[in-house]
LUMNUSE-637016 format. One record per residue: x, y, z of N, C-alpha, C in turn; residue in one letter; residue number from 1. Coordinates in pm, 1 decimal. Layout:
<pts>
   n.east  n.north     n.up  ca.east ca.north    ca.up   c.east  c.north     c.up res   n
        X        Y        Z        X        Y        Z        X        Y        Z   A NUM
...
</pts>
This chain:
<pts>
   n.east  n.north     n.up  ca.east ca.north    ca.up   c.east  c.north     c.up res   n
  19379.3   4931.8  21429.9  19501.9   4894.7  21391.3  19575.2   4944.0  21302.5   M   1
  19497.3   5072.0  21238.0  19548.4   5126.4  21112.9  19575.6   5268.4  21124.9   G   2
  19506.3   5339.3  21224.9  19534.0   5480.3  21251.4  19665.2   5520.7  21247.1   N   3
  19760.0   5445.4  21291.4  19881.8   5498.2  21270.6  19937.8   5545.4  21130.7   D   4
  19902.2   5427.8  21046.1  19887.4   5487.4  20917.2  19822.2   5559.9  20837.1   V   5
  19741.6   5585.4  20837.7  19664.2   5673.7  20787.5  19647.7   5796.1  20869.8   A   6
  19585.2   5905.4  20827.2  19552.5   6019.5  20872.0  19430.9   6001.8  20958.9   G   7
  19386.3   6071.2  21023.4  19244.6   6057.8  21106.2  19084.5   6054.5  21029.3   A   8
  19041.3   5948.8  21046.5  18927.1   5974.9  20976.7  18855.4   6056.4  20904.1   P   9
  18834.6   6102.8  20795.0  18780.3   6219.1  20721.0  18889.7   6363.2  20712.6   G  10
  19021.8   6292.2  20745.1  19104.3   6400.2  20718.9  19112.3   6376.8  20554.8   S  11
  19206.5   6499.8  20502.4  19249.8   6534.1  20387.2  19342.9   6401.1  20332.4   A  12
  19426.0   6362.1  20428.7  19500.6   6227.1  20434.6  19451.4   6111.5  20383.1   T  13
  19326.4   6091.5  20456.1  19272.5   5987.0  20455.8  19173.7   5961.3  20282.6   S  14
  19148.1   6084.8  20273.9  19073.0   6098.8  20142.2  19162.0   6062.9  20026.6   F  15
  19280.8   6141.2  20029.1  19374.0   6134.9  19949.2  19403.0   5966.2  19905.7   A  16
  19412.6   5897.3  20011.4  19468.7   5744.7  20017.0  19321.1   5692.2  19958.5   R  17
  19242.7   5700.8  19989.2  19112.6   5655.9  19960.0  19148.1   5649.2  19767.1   T  18
  19131.2   5775.1  19744.1  19140.8   5787.5  19588.8  19268.8   5723.7  19535.6   L  19
  19361.0   5738.8  19616.0  19490.4   5662.4  19560.1  19449.2   5515.5  19542.8   Q  20
  19440.9   5460.7  19636.5  19394.4   5300.6  19618.7  19289.2   5239.7  19548.4   F  21
  19193.5   5330.5  19496.7  19077.2   5324.5  19431.6  19125.7   5389.1  19281.4   G  22
  19248.3   5420.6  19238.4  19231.0   5501.4  19135.5  19286.3   5401.6  19026.5   D  23
  19201.3   5441.0  18866.2  19228.5   5335.7  18779.4  19387.1   5288.5  18737.5   S  24
  19465.9   5393.7  18778.3  19600.1   5376.7  18719.2  19662.5   5312.5  18811.3   M  25
  19591.6   5254.2  18961.8  19709.2   5160.1  19044.9  19684.5   5015.0  18930.5   F  26
  19820.1   4959.8  18952.0  19882.4   4867.9  18829.2  19821.4   4738.6  18847.7   P  27
  19667.9   4674.5  18898.7  19633.2   4542.3  18925.2  19598.5   4485.7  18818.8   I  28
  19587.2   4540.3  18683.1  19511.5   4505.7  18578.4  19389.9   4514.5  18562.6   G  29
  19271.2   4570.5  18605.0  19152.7   4565.1  18590.3  19127.6   4585.3  18448.9   G  30
  19180.0   4711.6  18393.8  19145.9   4709.4  18260.8  19183.8   4623.6  18160.5   F  31
  19221.2   4483.0  18188.4  19233.0   4413.3  18066.4  19117.6   4307.3  18069.6   S  32
  19025.0   4350.3  18200.6  18882.4   4257.7  18146.6  18776.6   4332.1  18144.5   F  33
  18667.1   4265.4  18059.6  18547.5   4324.4  18035.5  18422.9   4332.6  18128.3   S  34
  18439.6   4216.4  18203.1  18323.0   4172.4  18265.0  18218.6   4133.0  18207.2   G  35
  18229.0   4019.8  18073.4  18132.1   4044.2  17991.0  18068.5   4090.7  17923.5   G  36
  18141.3   4232.2  17902.7  18066.8   4366.2  17841.8  18090.2   4323.6  17646.4   L  37
  18211.4   4260.6  17652.2  18265.5   4223.3  17514.7  18164.0   4147.4  17458.4   E  38
  18125.6   4050.6  17520.1  18065.0   3954.1  17448.4  17897.5   4009.5  17450.2   S  39
  17839.1   4087.4  17572.4  17769.2   4186.3  17547.4  17719.0   4265.3  17379.7   A  40
  17827.7   4296.3  17373.5  17831.5   4399.5  17254.5  17801.3   4315.9  17134.9   I  41
  17884.2   4210.7  17132.8  17935.9   4130.3  17026.1  17768.0   4023.2  16999.6   Q  42
  17687.6   4029.5  17092.5  17586.3   3929.7  17074.1  17454.3   4026.8  17064.7   K  43
  17476.4   4142.7  17084.4  17364.1   4260.2  17046.5  17287.3   4289.0  17186.0   G  44
  17360.5   4252.4  17290.5  17285.0   4304.7  17432.1  17305.4   4458.1  17455.8   V  45
  17419.6   4473.3  17441.3  17450.6   4628.8  17481.0  17467.2   4701.9  17316.7   V  46
  17371.2   4806.6  17284.4  17391.0   4848.5  17144.9  17414.9   5022.7  17156.2   V  47
  17352.0   5059.5  17286.7  17390.0   5205.6  17297.8  17359.8   5233.1  17419.5   D  48
  17391.4   5361.5  17483.2  17413.0   5446.7  17574.9  17324.8   5337.8  17714.5   A  49
  17176.9   5384.4  17679.4  17062.9   5311.3  17728.3  17095.5   5171.0  17796.2   A  50
  17152.0   5039.8  17723.5  17180.7   4907.6  17730.4  17305.7   4933.4  17817.8   T  51
  17389.6   5005.5  17811.3  17520.5   5043.1  17888.0  17518.2   5059.8  18017.0   L  52
  17413.3   5149.2  18011.2  17372.5   5172.9  18163.3  17290.1   5066.8  18217.0   R  53
  17229.2   4993.3  18181.8  17148.4   4888.9  18190.9  17265.0   4771.0  18262.2   A  54
  17348.6   4731.1  18155.7  17428.1   4654.2  18193.2  17521.6   4652.2  18324.3   F  55
  17574.9   4811.0  18271.9  17638.4   4852.5  18413.5  17604.9   4882.0  18571.7   T  56
  17444.8   4866.6  18547.8  17388.4   4857.4  18705.4  17354.7   4735.3  18709.4   L  57
  17350.2   4627.8  18651.2  17313.1   4493.8  18672.3  17439.5   4422.3  18724.1   T  58
  17558.4   4520.7  18654.8  17690.7   4460.2  18722.9  17731.7   4506.0  18851.7   A  59
  17688.1   4615.8  18922.9  17673.2   4660.1  19028.1  17615.8   4587.6  19128.0   L  60
  17461.5   4593.3  19101.1  17349.7   4516.5  19167.2  17428.2   4355.0  19190.3   Q  61
  17473.4   4326.9  19104.8  17530.8   4185.9  19084.0  17652.2   4177.8  19221.4   Q  62
  17710.6   4280.4  19245.0  17840.2   4346.3  19310.3  17783.0   4365.5  19443.4   A  63
  17715.9   4446.8  19487.7  17623.1   4468.6  19607.4  17598.8   4341.0  19667.5   E  64
  17518.6   4248.0  19603.6  17462.7   4118.5  19664.8  17591.8   4032.5  19669.3   R  65
  17686.8   3996.7  19640.2  17822.6   3957.5  19657.0  17900.6   3985.5  19722.5   G  66
  18021.1   4043.4  19616.5  18138.3   4086.3  19670.0  18146.3   4206.2  19770.2   D  67
  18037.8   4290.4  19742.0  18011.3   4372.2  19878.0  17977.3   4330.5  19993.2   G  68
  17917.6   4228.0  20006.5  17862.7   4160.3  20153.2  17999.3   4097.6  20227.2   I  69
  18085.7   4055.0  20113.1  18198.5   3977.3  20165.5  18320.7   4079.2  20170.9   A  70
  18318.8   4211.7  20130.0  18389.2   4297.3  20128.4  18361.8   4353.9  20293.3   L  71
  18249.1   4411.6  20334.3  18222.1   4466.8  20458.2  18282.4   4373.4  20580.2   I  72
  18217.9   4219.3  20550.8  18234.1   4122.9  20626.4  18394.7   4134.6  20653.0   A  73
  18461.3   4117.3  20551.7  18609.6   4087.8  20567.8  18693.0   4244.3  20580.9   A  74
  18602.8   4348.0  20615.9  18683.2   4475.9  20662.8  18673.6   4429.5  20808.4   H  75
  18544.6   4379.6  20864.5  18536.6   4398.7  21009.7  18624.0   4272.3  21086.1   R  76
  18683.2   4141.5  20978.0  18754.5   4068.0  21021.5  18880.9   4117.0  21040.4   A  77
  18920.9   4208.5  20936.8  19078.8   4267.6  20949.2  19099.6   4343.3  21011.2   A  78
  19002.3   4409.8  21062.3  19002.3   4520.1  21170.1  19020.0   4464.6  21311.0   V  79
  18978.5   4318.2  21332.0  18953.7   4256.6  21404.3  19115.6   4176.4  21403.1   A  80
  19193.5   4154.1  21320.3  19267.1   4077.2  21281.4  19254.3   3935.6  21322.4   G  81
  19154.7   3919.2  21224.6  19082.3   3744.3  21244.2  19154.5   3659.1  21095.2   D  82
  19258.5   3617.1  21094.7  19294.2   3573.7  20962.7  19170.6   3490.4  20931.1   V  83
  19139.3   3346.3  21029.1  19083.1   3259.0  20964.4  18946.9   3293.5  20911.5   D  84
  18878.1   3405.1  20980.5  18748.3   3447.5  20892.2  18800.3   3541.4  20755.6   S  85
  18910.1   3595.0  20753.0  18928.8   3633.1  20611.6  18915.5   3494.5  20510.7   L  86
  19012.4   3419.6  20557.6  18992.3   3277.8  20439.7  18862.8   3222.0  20418.8   I  87
  18760.8   3211.9  20528.7  18676.2   3189.4  20508.0  18606.2   3293.5  20407.5   R  88
  18587.1   3401.9  20454.7  18497.5   3483.7  20358.2  18571.1   3491.3  20205.0   I  89
  18728.4   3479.3  20191.8  18741.4   3454.7  20113.0  18716.8   3346.0  19978.3   D  90
  18675.2   3235.8  20052.7  18612.1   3157.0  19991.2  18487.1   3149.5  19943.2   E  91
  18402.2   3225.7  20041.6  18245.2   3241.3  19998.6  18239.1   3325.0  19889.5   H  92
  18351.7   3418.4  19841.3  18372.9   3495.1  19718.7  18406.8   3394.9  19630.6   V  93
  18503.7   3324.3  19639.1  18604.5   3235.5  19508.1  18464.7   3185.2  19451.6   Y  94
  18401.3   3080.5  19551.8  18304.8   2983.9  19463.5  18180.6   3021.9  19484.7   V  95
  18135.4   3152.7  19472.4  18022.3   3240.9  19368.9  18054.1   3278.9  19234.1   R  96
  18191.5   3260.5  19213.8  18229.3   3327.7  19083.9  18200.3   3227.8  18970.6   K  97
  18107.0   3224.4  18893.9  18053.4   3117.1  18826.9  18146.3   3070.3  18694.4   L  98
  18194.4   3185.4  18659.2  18281.2   3165.0  18515.3  18427.0   3164.2  18551.9   S  99
  18484.1   3128.2  18459.0  18620.3   3113.1  18493.5  18682.3   3264.4  18460.8   D 100
  18638.5   3344.7  18396.0  18674.1   3496.2  18359.7  18682.3   3582.9  18467.5   E 101
  18570.2   3555.4  18553.3  18537.7   3637.8  18667.7  18618.0   3585.4  18742.8   M 102
  18641.7   3434.4  18795.3  18734.4   3407.5  18934.8  18854.5   3429.3  18854.1   R 103
  18910.5   3446.8  18731.8  19063.5   3498.9  18701.7  19060.2   3575.6  18758.8   T 104
  18995.8   3697.5  18705.3  18981.1   3842.6  18724.4  19005.9   3895.9  18854.0   M 105
  18912.0   3823.5  18967.9  18905.4   3854.9  19087.7  19033.1   3814.3  19166.8   S 106
  19082.2   3701.4  19140.0  19230.9   3632.7  19167.8  19319.7   3713.5  19158.8   V 107
  19330.5   3743.1  19025.8  19479.7   3832.3  18975.7  19449.7   3941.4  19016.3   R 108
  19335.8   3987.5  19022.0  19368.0   4162.1  19070.6  19403.3   4154.3  19230.5   M 109
  19318.8   4061.6  19267.4  19327.0   4049.9  19431.9  19474.6   4033.4  19511.2   G 110
  19545.1   3968.6  19375.1  19699.2   3923.5  19438.7  19806.1   4005.1  19402.4   K 111
  19756.3   4092.0  19308.1  19877.9   4222.7  19275.6  19853.7   4296.6  19344.9   K 112
  19731.1   4346.7  19378.9  19665.3   4462.0  19497.1  19737.0   4393.4  19618.9   F 113
  19755.1   4300.6  19649.4  19833.7   4278.7  19801.6  19959.5   4284.0  19777.6   T 114
  20014.7   4233.0  19674.0  20167.9   4264.4  19648.7  20209.9   4404.2  19667.6   E 115
  20114.3   4460.4  19573.5  20166.9   4628.6  19566.6  20142.6   4695.2  19699.2   L 116
  20014.1   4653.8  19758.8  19999.7   4722.1  19853.8  20118.0   4719.1  20011.1   C 117
  20155.6   4550.5  20012.4  20290.3   4538.4  20101.1  20412.9   4638.6  20071.5   I 118
  20466.7   4642.3  19934.2  20544.7   4751.0  19897.5  20523.5   4884.6  19994.0   Q 119
  20408.9   4943.9  19933.6  20349.4   5083.8  19992.7  20335.3   5077.8  20136.0   V 120
  20279.4   5012.8  20202.0  20171.5   5019.7  20331.4  20298.8   4959.1  20428.4   I 121
  20307.8   4838.1  20391.8  20437.4   4731.5  20502.8  20311.7   4675.5  20634.6   R 122
  20211.2   4700.2  20591.1  20130.8   4647.4  20707.6  20191.3   4494.2  20759.8   A 123
  20179.3   4450.8  20885.0  20217.9   4302.0  20886.1  20098.5   4227.8  20883.0   P 124
  19927.9   4265.6  20871.0  19840.8   4183.2  20852.3  19848.5   4150.4  20668.5   L 125
  19883.1   4261.0  20606.2  19877.0   4279.5  20480.6  19996.4   4143.0  20423.7   L 126
  20108.9   4175.0  20503.6  20207.4   4036.0  20488.5  20135.5   3877.8  20486.8   R 127
  20096.6   3898.9  20615.6  20010.3   3743.9  20637.4  19897.1   3736.6  20587.2   K 128
  19830.2   3807.8  20503.5  19744.0   3791.9  20399.9  19814.9   3750.1  20245.8   W 129
  19895.6   3807.1  20250.8  19996.9   3752.1  20108.1  20055.1   3632.9  20152.2   S 130
  20085.3   3587.0  20264.3  20146.9   3451.2  20288.1  20014.5   3337.9  20264.8   E 131
  19928.7   3374.4  20292.4  19774.2   3249.6  20272.6  19769.0   3281.2  20117.4   C 132
  19790.3   3385.8  20059.7  19790.0   3383.4  19910.5  19861.6   3263.2  19828.8   I 133
  19986.4   3327.6  19862.8  20099.0   3255.6  19805.6  20143.5   3112.4  19839.7   E 134
  20067.1   3048.5  19955.6  20088.8   2942.9  19979.8  19921.2   2829.0  19982.5   T 135
  19877.4   2919.0  19892.2  19734.3   2841.4  19832.9  19644.6   2829.2  19948.5   S 136
  19664.7   2866.6  20061.8  19597.7   2890.3  20184.8  19447.4   2932.0  20129.4   V 137
  19431.1   3018.0  20071.3  19343.7   3086.8  20016.7  19343.5   3172.9  19872.4   S 138
  19249.0   3195.7  19849.5  19249.6   3234.9  19672.2  19291.8   3342.6  19671.1   P 139
  19260.5   3437.3  19773.7  19310.7   3560.3  19733.1  19214.4   3654.8  19646.8   G 140
  19054.0   3697.3  19658.6  19015.4   3737.9  19587.0  18996.0   3923.1  19588.2   C 141
  19006.4   4006.2  19500.9  18996.9   4166.4  19546.4  18911.1   4193.8  19634.9   Y 142
  18775.7   4203.9  19656.8  18713.8   4251.9  19738.4  18795.7   4230.9  19874.4   P 143
  18857.1   4110.3  19922.4  18886.5   4091.3  20015.9  19020.3   4168.8  20082.0   V 144
  19142.1   4165.2  19931.7  19251.5   4229.4  19940.7  19181.9   4391.6  19954.9   A 145
  19088.0   4454.3  19940.5  19067.7   4555.1  19899.4  19049.7   4586.2  20040.3   L 146
  18935.8   4507.3  20123.1  18918.4   4508.3  20253.4  19019.3   4554.9  20365.6   A 147
  19125.9   4425.0  20343.0  19203.3   4444.1  20422.3  19335.3   4544.9  20425.2   V 148
  19331.2   4612.6  20294.8  19383.1   4736.1  20260.9  19329.2   4826.4  20363.5   N 149
  19216.4   4866.6  20356.0  19165.2   4976.0  20406.6  19144.2   4976.6  20559.5   F 150
  19130.1   4819.4  20595.6  19106.2   4778.7  20736.9  19268.5   4878.8  20795.5   A 151
  19386.3   4826.2  20741.1  19509.3   4841.5  20812.1  19535.7   4995.0  20771.0   V 152
  19471.8   5006.8  20704.1  19512.3   5194.2  20707.4  19410.6   5256.1  20762.9   Q 153
  19322.1   5208.8  20868.7  19217.9   5287.9  20955.3  19069.9   5366.2  20866.3   G 154
  19073.2   5298.2  20734.8  18986.1   5390.2  20639.8  18868.5   5309.3  20655.7   L 155
  18761.3   5343.9  20645.0  18613.6   5322.3  20642.6  18577.1   5202.4  20553.4   P 156
  18511.7   5120.1  20622.6  18447.8   4986.7  20513.7  18330.4   5067.5  20394.6   A 157
  18255.7   5176.4  20407.9  18185.9   5254.9  20334.6  18315.9   5297.3  20189.6   L 158
  18412.1   5333.5  20258.3  18511.3   5391.3  20148.8  18559.4   5282.6  20059.8   A 159
  18560.0   5178.4  20098.3  18627.9   5044.3  20035.1  18524.1   4966.4  19960.6   A 160
  18407.5   5004.0  20006.8  18272.4   4964.8  19914.5  18251.6   5041.7  19819.5   F 161
  18285.0   5182.2  19839.7  18241.8   5280.3  19729.2  18364.5   5268.8  19656.4   A 162
  18483.4   5227.1  19650.7  18609.6   5225.8  19598.9  18580.7   5082.8  19485.8   V 163
  18510.7   4955.2  19559.7  18479.1   4868.9  19481.8  18387.6   4876.9  19378.7   H 164
  18259.5   4949.2  19403.4  18162.8   4969.1  19296.1  18186.7   5080.5  19171.3   Q 165
  18272.7   5176.5  19249.2  18306.9   5291.6  19150.0  18417.8   5227.9  19015.8   Y 166
  18495.6   5141.9  19109.0  18620.6   5059.4  19012.0  18532.1   5007.0  18902.8   G 167
  18454.0   4896.7  18945.7  18360.7   4819.5  18865.0  18290.0   4886.4  18778.6   L 168
  18229.6   5006.3  18802.8  18171.2   5106.1  18686.3  18255.8   5150.3  18598.3   A 169
  18331.3   5219.7  18678.5  18434.0   5249.7  18545.5  18518.9   5195.6  18473.5   A 170
  18548.5   5072.0  18526.5  18599.7   4964.9  18424.6  18500.6   4916.9  18326.0   T 171
  18388.7   4927.2  18350.8  18311.0   4848.9  18264.3  18297.6   4972.4  18152.0   T 172
  18224.1   5101.1  18198.4  18246.5   5213.3  18088.7  18370.9   5238.0  17997.3   L 173
  18478.7   5238.1  18078.7  18605.0   5242.7  18025.3  18649.2   5154.2  17879.8   S 174
  18577.9   4997.7  17927.7  18594.2   4876.2  17856.5  18486.9   4929.2  17696.7   A 175
  18405.8   5013.5  17754.0  18245.7   5047.2  17624.9  18375.9   5134.2  17537.9   A 176
  18431.5   5222.7  17574.0  18474.6   5317.6  17525.7  18557.4   5254.8  17397.6   L 177
  18615.7   5109.8  17409.2  18722.4   5033.8  17325.6  18621.8   4969.8  17217.6   R 178
  18516.2   4936.2  17283.8  18441.0   4837.7  17213.8  18317.9   4905.8  17120.5   L 179
  18259.1   4959.8  17163.2  18146.9   5040.4  17130.3  18142.2   5187.3  17045.8   M 180
  18035.5   5242.5  16998.2  18068.3   5413.0  16929.9  17983.8   5456.7  17033.9   K 181
  18054.4   5518.2  17127.3  17960.4   5564.6  17272.2  18067.1   5676.4  17264.5   I 182
  18043.7   5783.0  17348.6  18141.9   5905.9  17344.2  18152.0   5921.0  17520.0   S 183
  18267.4   5983.1  17525.0  18337.2   6020.2  17674.2  18208.6   6092.6  17744.8   H 184
  18172.9   6186.4  17673.2  18070.9   6257.6  17800.0  17975.3   6134.1  17791.2   V 185
  17929.1   6073.7  17762.7  17799.0   5961.7  17781.7  17859.6   5883.9  17901.5   E 186
  17927.6   5836.5  17848.1  17993.1   5722.6  18002.4  18026.7   5815.4  18105.6   T 187
  18026.6   5922.3  18087.7  18069.7   5995.7  18234.1  17931.6   6026.5  18299.0   Q 188
  17865.6   6059.8  18193.5  17723.4   6097.7  18233.7  17660.7   5963.9  18316.2   K 189
  17654.3   5830.0  18264.4  17627.4   5714.5  18322.3  17690.7   5704.9  18437.8   I 190
  17832.8   5699.8  18475.0  17939.8   5682.6  18584.2  17851.3   5780.4  18664.7   L 191
  17825.6   5909.3  18665.3  17770.2   6031.4  18757.9  17639.0   5969.3  18809.5   Y 192
  17557.4   5882.5  18720.9  17445.3   5867.3  18742.4  17425.1   5772.3  18856.7   D 193
  17511.1   5648.9  18826.3  17527.9   5504.5  18912.5  17609.8   5570.1  19018.9   L 194
  17689.8   5653.5  19039.4  17737.4   5671.9  19173.6  17681.8   5706.1  19280.8   N 195
  17546.9   5742.6  19244.7  17419.1   5779.5  19363.5  17372.0   5651.9  19425.3   A 196
  17430.9   5533.0  19332.9  17339.8   5398.3  19438.4  17448.1   5365.9  19507.9   T 197
  17579.0   5423.0  19529.7  17658.6   5354.4  19618.7  17639.1   5348.4  19780.1   V 198
  17596.2   5447.3  19817.4  17567.5   5448.9  19973.8  17452.7   5384.1  19999.9   E 199
  17307.7   5379.7  19913.9  17198.1   5274.5  19914.4  17268.6   5169.5  19899.4   P 200
  17349.9   5129.4  19854.3  17394.8   4986.0  19834.5  17487.2   4910.5  19936.1   A 201
  17549.2   5041.1  20015.5  17612.3   4970.1  20099.2  17542.9   4952.6  20248.3   F 202
  17426.0   5041.6  20240.1  17356.1   4995.8  20382.2  17275.4   4858.7  20344.7   E 203
  17243.3   4815.3  20228.6  17156.9   4722.9  20225.7  17296.8   4586.7  20222.3   R 204
  17388.1   4639.5  20201.6  17504.4   4506.6  20199.4  17543.9   4477.6  20336.9   A 205
  17558.8   4607.7  20427.6  17617.8   4594.3  20590.5  17528.3   4505.5  20640.2   A 206
  17425.9   4519.6  20582.9  17285.3   4480.8  20700.1  17247.8   4319.0  20661.3   A 207
  17345.6   4260.5  20577.8  17357.8   4091.3  20541.7  17448.4   4025.6  20587.3   A 208
  17438.4   3904.9  20533.6  17531.3   3807.2  20601.9  17596.5   3779.1  20494.8   S 209
  17687.7   3672.7  20552.1  17753.0   3623.9  20421.8  17670.0   3484.9  20314.1   L 210
  17561.7   3454.4  20419.7  17457.5   3367.4  20355.6  17386.2   3426.5  20254.1   S 211
  17331.9   3532.9  20276.0  17284.1   3638.8  20193.2  17342.7   3668.9  20074.7   D 212
  17479.6   3646.1  20032.6  17523.7   3632.3  19981.0  17487.3   3566.0  19818.3   M 213
  17455.2   3653.5  19718.0  17378.1   3563.5  19594.9  17398.8   3692.1  19476.1   S 214
  17443.7   3627.7  19352.4  17474.2   3741.6  19276.4  17392.8   3696.2  19133.4   G 215
  17272.1   3680.7  19128.1  17178.0   3656.5  19035.8  17165.5   3712.7  18963.9   Y 216
  17235.4   3685.2  18811.7  17210.5   3781.7  18687.6  17271.2   3655.7  18585.4   A 217
  17155.1   3595.2  18544.1  17218.8   3466.5  18482.4  17271.1   3504.4  18323.8   P 218
  17158.2   3637.2  18254.8  17246.7   3638.5  18124.1  17377.5   3710.7  18122.5   L 219
  17410.5   3783.3  18253.1  17590.5   3856.6  18233.4  17644.6   3684.5  18248.2   K 220
  17623.9   3600.8  18323.6  17686.6   3483.2  18343.4  17722.1   3417.8  18249.6   E 221
  17593.8   3418.1  18168.1  17639.2   3350.6  18012.5  17718.9   3403.3  17963.3   I 222
  17714.7   3549.9  17935.1  17797.5   3643.9  17851.5  17937.8   3618.4  17909.7   L 223
  17959.1   3581.4  18018.9  18095.7   3597.5  18035.7  18142.2   3458.9  17992.8   A 224
  18077.6   3330.0  18008.9  18101.6   3212.3  17973.3  18129.2   3211.3  17801.0   A 225
  18022.5   3276.0  17739.3  18113.1   3282.8  17610.0  18205.3   3363.6  17580.0   V 226
  18270.9   3445.4  17643.2  18345.7   3526.3  17597.1  18469.4   3448.7  17601.8   H 227
  18505.2   3341.0  17720.7  18571.2   3259.6  17741.3  18607.4   3157.5  17618.6   T 228
  18529.1   3120.9  17533.8  18525.7   3063.9  17411.0  18569.2   3144.8  17290.2   K 229
  18537.2   3292.3  17291.0  18511.2   3363.4  17193.2  18654.9   3362.8  17091.8   A 230
  18650.1   3317.1  16969.6  18779.4   3348.4  16885.9  18815.9   3505.6  16865.5   H 231
  18740.2   3551.6  16848.1  18773.4   3749.1  16828.8  18768.6   3808.0  16987.6   V 232
  18906.6   3843.4  17042.5  18884.0   3892.6  17174.6  18994.6   4005.7  17184.4   R 233
  18926.3   4126.4  17260.4  19008.0   4226.9  17283.3  19056.5   4201.6  17411.2   L 234
  18969.0   4178.2  17509.4  18975.1   4172.1  17642.4  19001.9   4039.9  17707.9   F 235
  19097.3   3996.1  17810.5  19136.4   3850.9  17867.6  19023.6   3787.0  17902.3   M 236
  19018.6   3677.3  17937.6  18978.7   3580.8  18036.2  19040.3   3501.2  18107.1   N 237
</pts>
């Protein structure tokens, strides 16, 4: 579907475009959210590099078992041009976001990502997906938007999954730099370490079905809910 848009799989062009749409500078607002980290620090759950690593790893594991499964399924549906399946998958993502903050983050980022990608790529499926979001046929969660983008470019699901996991880890660690006493060196060490989890996580998620989606991490969900009601807040809800 997208091979006329992207370079050949494995080419420098494909690699560069993977970096482009996974770049933290891509303006979709992810930096505005902490994913519950702000509350975790305020409540003393995250206090140092070790607990920050544990918190970020939990977020990645939760994403693997939830958003990651949906992302891979959505990539397959987008390659097939199956909009009905994309809508169904998007709903699976949305209803599994337990806190208002997580739903808001996913929908805002997904909508903005789709809008910008239409301007850059101009692929028909992206326009169709944008229409589904604008008419409230589908909520437009970020993992599905990312999957559609990569599919229309002929970029593999593994690349989209890696971008999603990396972006989640990088956003969390970037927020930590603004919220706690930790150095850039420490956060880069954590990120380097956690990057090694991406490929095995992809293999597990790719072997799962939508019915397997489950992001059981109760403390993280509670912290996200607490953040929504916090009086002092640096990040959005």
